[in-house]
C-alpha positions in Angstrom: 82.4 -151.2 -48.9 81.2 -147.5 -48.1 80.0 -145.7 -51.4 82.0 -142.5 -50.6 85.0 -145.0 -51.7 83.8 -145.0 -55.3 83.0 -141.1 -55.2 79.1 -141.5 -54.3 77.6 -138.9 -52.2 74.2 -138.2 -51.0 71.8 -135.4 -52.5 68.3 -134.3 -51.4 66.4 -134.2 -54.6 63.4 -132.5 -52.5 61.2 -135.4 -53.4 61.0 -136.9 -50.0 64.2 -139.2 -49.8 67.8 -138.9 -50.5 69.4 -140.2 -53.6 73.0 -141.1 -54.0 75.2 -139.3 -56.7 78.3 -140.5 -58.4 81.1 -138.7 -59.7 79.6 -138.5 -63.3 76.3 -136.9 -61.6 74.7 -140.5 -62.1 71.8 -140.8 -59.7 72.4 -144.2 -57.9 68.7 -145.4 -57.0 68.6 -147.3 -54.2 71.1 -148.9 -51.8 71.4 -152.5 -52.0 71.0 -155.4 -49.8 73.0 -158.5 -49.9 71.5 -162.2 -49.7 72.5 -163.8 -46.7 73.7 -167.1 -48.2 75.7 -165.3 -51.0 79.2 -166.6 -49.3 77.8 -170.2 -49.4 76.3 -170.0 -52.7 79.4 -168.8 -54.0 81.2 -171.7 -53.1 78.7 -173.9 -54.2 78.7 -172.2 -57.8 82.5 -172.7 -58.0 82.2 -176.4 -57.4 79.5 -176.5 -60.0 81.5 -174.6 -62.4 84.7 -176.8 -61.7 82.4 -180.0 -62.2 81.4 -178.5 -65.7 84.7 -177.8 -66.9 84.1 -174.0 -66.9 87.1 -172.6 -64.7 89.1 -172.1 -67.9 87.7 -168.7 -67.7 89.8 -167.3 -64.9 87.0 -164.3 -64.5 84.6 -166.9 -63.2 86.8 -167.7 -60.1 88.2 -164.4 -59.6 85.1 -162.5 -59.9 82.4 -164.2 -58.2 79.4 -163.1 -60.0 77.3 -164.9 -56.9 77.5 -161.4 -55.6 75.8 -159.8 -58.3 73.0 -162.2 -57.9 73.0 -161.7 -54.3 72.6 -157.9 -54.5 69.7 -158.1 -57.1 68.0 -160.9 -55.4 68.6 -160.4 -51.8 65.1 -162.1 -50.5 65.2 -165.4 -52.9 64.2 -168.5 -51.7 67.7 -170.5 -50.6 67.3 -173.2 -53.4 66.1 -170.8 -56.0 69.0 -168.2 -55.2 71.6 -171.3 -55.8 70.2 -171.6 -59.3 70.3 -168.1 -59.9 73.9 -167.8 -58.5 74.9 -170.7 -60.9 73.0 -169.2 -64.1 74.8 -165.6 -63.5 78.2 -167.5 -63.8 76.6 -169.1 -67.0 75.6 -165.9 -68.4 78.8 -164.0 -67.7 81.0 -167.1 -69.3 78.6 -167.1 -72.2 78.7 -163.2 -72.7 82.6 -163.2 -72.5 83.0 -166.1 -75.3 80.6 -164.0 -77.7 82.0 -160.8 -77.1 85.8 -161.8 -76.9 86.4 -164.7 -79.1 86.4 -165.1 -82.8 82.8 -165.9 -82.3 82.2 -162.0 -81.8 81.8 -161.4 -85.7 80.6 -164.5 -86.8 77.2 -164.4 -86.8 76.9 -167.9 -89.0 79.1 -169.5 -86.2 76.9 -167.9 -83.6 73.5 -168.7 -85.0 74.5 -172.5 -85.0 75.8 -172.1 -81.4 72.8 -170.5 -80.2 70.2 -172.8 -81.8 72.1 -175.6 -80.3 72.1 -173.7 -76.6 68.5 -173.2 -76.9 67.6 -176.9 -77.6 70.2 -177.9 -74.8 68.1 -175.5 -72.3 64.9 -176.8 -73.1 66.2 -180.7 -73.0 65.5 -181.3 -76.5 69.1 -182.6 -77.3 71.5 -184.6 -75.1 74.8 -182.8 -74.2 78.2 -183.9 -75.4 80.6 -181.9 -73.4 80.6 -180.7 -69.7 79.7 -177.1 -70.5 76.7 -178.5 -72.6 75.5 -180.3 -69.7 75.8 -177.3 -67.3 73.2 -175.6 -69.4 71.0 -178.5 -69.5 71.4 -178.7 -65.7 70.4 -175.3 -65.7 67.3 -175.8 -67.9 66.3 -178.8 -65.9 66.4 -176.8 -62.5 64.4 -173.9 -64.0 61.7 -176.4 -65.1 61.5 -178.0 -61.6 61.6 -174.2 -59.7 58.8 -172.8 -62.0 55.5 -172.2 -60.4 54.0 -173.4 -63.9 54.8 -174.7 -67.3 53.6 -171.4 -68.4 56.2 -169.6 -67.0 59.1 -171.9 -68.0 57.7 -171.5 -71.6 57.7 -167.8 -71.2 61.3 -167.8 -69.7 62.6 -169.8 -72.2 61.6 -167.7 -74.9 63.3 -164.8 -73.0 66.3 -167.1 -73.2 66.1 -167.2 -77.1 65.5 -163.5 -77.2 68.8 -162.9 -75.3 70.5 -165.5 -77.6 68.7 -163.2 -80.7 70.0 -160.1 -78.9 73.4 -161.4 -79.0 73.1 -162.3 -82.5 71.9 -158.8 -83.4 75.3 -157.4 -81.9 77.5 -160.2 -83.9 75.5 -159.3 -87.2 76.5 -155.5 -86.7 80.1 -156.4 -85.7 80.4 -158.2 -88.9 78.8 -155.9 -91.3 80.3 -152.9 -89.5 76.5 -151.6 -89.0 76.2 -148.7 -86.3 73.0 -149.0 -84.3 71.0 -145.7 -84.2 70.2 -144.4 -80.4 66.4 -145.6 -81.0 67.7 -149.1 -82.3 70.1 -149.7 -79.5 67.7 -148.4 -76.7 65.1 -150.8 -77.7 67.5 -153.6 -78.1 70.1 -153.4 -75.4 67.9 -155.1 -72.8 67.5 -158.4 -74.9 71.5 -158.6 -75.6 72.3 -157.5 -72.1 69.9 -160.3 -70.5 68.1 -157.5 -68.8 64.4 -158.8 -69.6 65.7 -162.2 -68.8 66.5 -161.4 -65.2 63.3 -159.4 -64.8 61.6 -162.5 -65.7 63.8 -164.2 -62.9 62.6 -161.5 -60.6 58.9 -163.1 -60.9 60.2 -166.3 -60.0 61.7 -165.1 -57.0 58.2 -163.4 -56.1 56.4 -166.7 -56.8 54.2 -165.5 -59.3 52.8 -162.0 -58.5 49.3 -161.7 -59.4 48.2 -160.6 -62.8 46.6 -157.7 -61.7 50.2 -156.3 -61.0 52.1 -157.7 -63.7 50.0 -156.4 -66.4 49.3 -153.3 -65.0 50.6 -150.2 -67.5 52.3 -148.6 -64.7 54.0 -151.4 -63.6 54.8 -152.4 -66.7 56.3 -148.9 -67.1 58.3 -149.6 -64.2 59.8 -152.7 -65.7 61.0 -150.9 -68.6 62.6 -148.0 -66.6 64.3 -150.8 -64.5 65.6 -152.4 -67.7 66.8 -149.3 -69.1 68.6 -148.2 -65.7 70.2 -151.5 -65.5 71.5 -151.4 -69.2 72.4 -147.8 -69.0 74.2 -147.8 -65.7 76.4 -150.7 -67.2 77.0 -148.8 -70.5 78.5 -145.7 -68.3 80.8 -147.5 -66.4 82.0 -150.1 -68.9 82.6 -147.3 -71.8 86.3 -147.7 -71.6 85.8 -151.5 -72.1 83.8 -151.1 -75.3 86.2 -148.3 -76.5 89.2 -150.5 -75.8 87.3 -153.3 -78.1 86.4 -151.2 -80.7 82.7 -152.3 -80.0 79.9 -149.9 -81.0 77.4 -151.5 -78.4 77.1 -148.8 -75.6 75.0 -146.1 -75.0 77.6 -143.4 -74.6 79.3 -144.5 -77.9 76.0 -144.7 -79.9 75.2 -141.1 -78.4 78.5 -139.7 -79.5 78.3 -141.2 -82.9 74.8 -140.0 -83.8 75.2 -136.4 -82.1 78.9 -135.8 -83.2 79.9 -135.0 -80.0 82.8 -135.3 -77.6 83.0 -138.5 -75.3 82.3 -136.3 -72.0 79.2 -134.8 -73.6 77.9 -138.3 -74.6 78.5 -139.4 -71.0 76.6 -136.5 -69.8 73.7 -136.9 -72.1 73.7 -140.6 -71.1 73.7 -139.9 -67.5 71.1 -137.3 -67.9 68.8 -140.3 -69.7 69.3 -142.1 -66.8 68.8 -139.7 -64.4 65.3 -139.1 -66.1 64.3 -142.8 -65.9 65.1 -142.7 -62.0 62.6 -139.4 -61.6 60.0 -141.4 -63.9 60.2 -144.4 -61.5 59.9 -142.6 -58.3 56.6 -140.5 -59.6 55.1 -143.8 -61.1 56.1 -146.0 -57.8 54.4 -143.1 -55.5 51.1 -143.8 -56.9 51.0 -147.4 -55.6 49.4 -148.6 -52.3 48.8 -152.2 -52.5 50.9 -154.9 -51.0 51.5 -157.0 -53.9 52.4 -153.9 -55.8 54.6 -152.4 -53.4 56.3 -155.8 -53.1 56.8 -155.8 -56.9 58.3 -152.3 -56.9 60.6 -153.1 -54.0 62.1 -156.2 -55.8 62.5 -153.7 -59.0 64.5 -151.4 -56.6 66.5 -154.2 -55.1 67.1 -155.5 -58.8 68.6 -151.9 -59.9 70.2 -150.9 -57.0 72.1 -154.4 -56.8 73.1 -154.1 -60.2 74.3 -150.7 -59.6 76.3 -151.4 -56.4 77.9 -154.0 -58.3 79.3 -152.0 -60.9 80.9 -150.0 -58.1 82.6 -153.3 -56.4 83.5 -155.1 -59.5 87.0 -155.4 -61.1 85.5 -156.3 -64.3 84.2 -152.6 -64.6 86.9 -150.7 -62.4 89.5 -152.0 -64.6 88.0 -150.4 -67.7 87.0 -147.0 -66.3 86.4 -144.2 -68.9 89.4 -142.4 -67.6 91.8 -145.5 -68.5 90.5 -145.9 -71.9 91.0 -141.7 -72.5 94.5 -141.9 -71.2 95.4 -145.2 -73.2 
């Protein structure tokens, strides 16, 4: 599907490359590729979901989140990619339960569920239901795919941090706490599973050298990538949060804190995001080593793939800002 169909145009930034710009003026970082095995993986994921009794959520059947995984991780090994495809559907199903069920404003019930899920993921308790077996299966497969026990331990902690981010949102809803912009920006990548997926990127890259992952500028690039993935999502899903009266969206947090119209808040969110694109581009230009460039390319795949999925997915188009405002 061509970007122009979504109001995307090309803009020469004067920085030696073309950037795509959407109808909001949002810089669209890098065109994505798609994993060659996505169609096959999507079919296997559908069977896996059915096997674990998860297709009661109609979106899992109609949305095919495998295509998001295919865009974010186009160079993954086929076996690892299948795992990422299955896990991505599990994550979206989990988000739907947390955000849209009675659980959404019940932090006590959330905490009990998340503690149990964390133990299931690590294989510390036996599953009692098919959907619990799905999480155990994912945990086992990640342990098998991990290059080391150290990586899986770190990934499990990232999974716990994602659950804690969901709990933070639930506590905010229950207490009607409106986070500040600074608080929101700090915690959004946890609740949105962004850090979790950046750890998965390192699994795809088969343990990139520590001199790359611990490099200060690389860590800044990771932060830029996390913010871009989260903020692009927020800009495109603001209508969804408006309808649900959910405060967890960068646009709405800015609107509330700055006391501005929604359109002005969108503009501020777009400028924050565009500034991250410019920072990323400047930082990335300073690297020459093969390992660093490979890591940076994976970050571009991740951000660009997530963005292009927003353009294609009915999950976001059906809740556009314009629909929310006209409703």
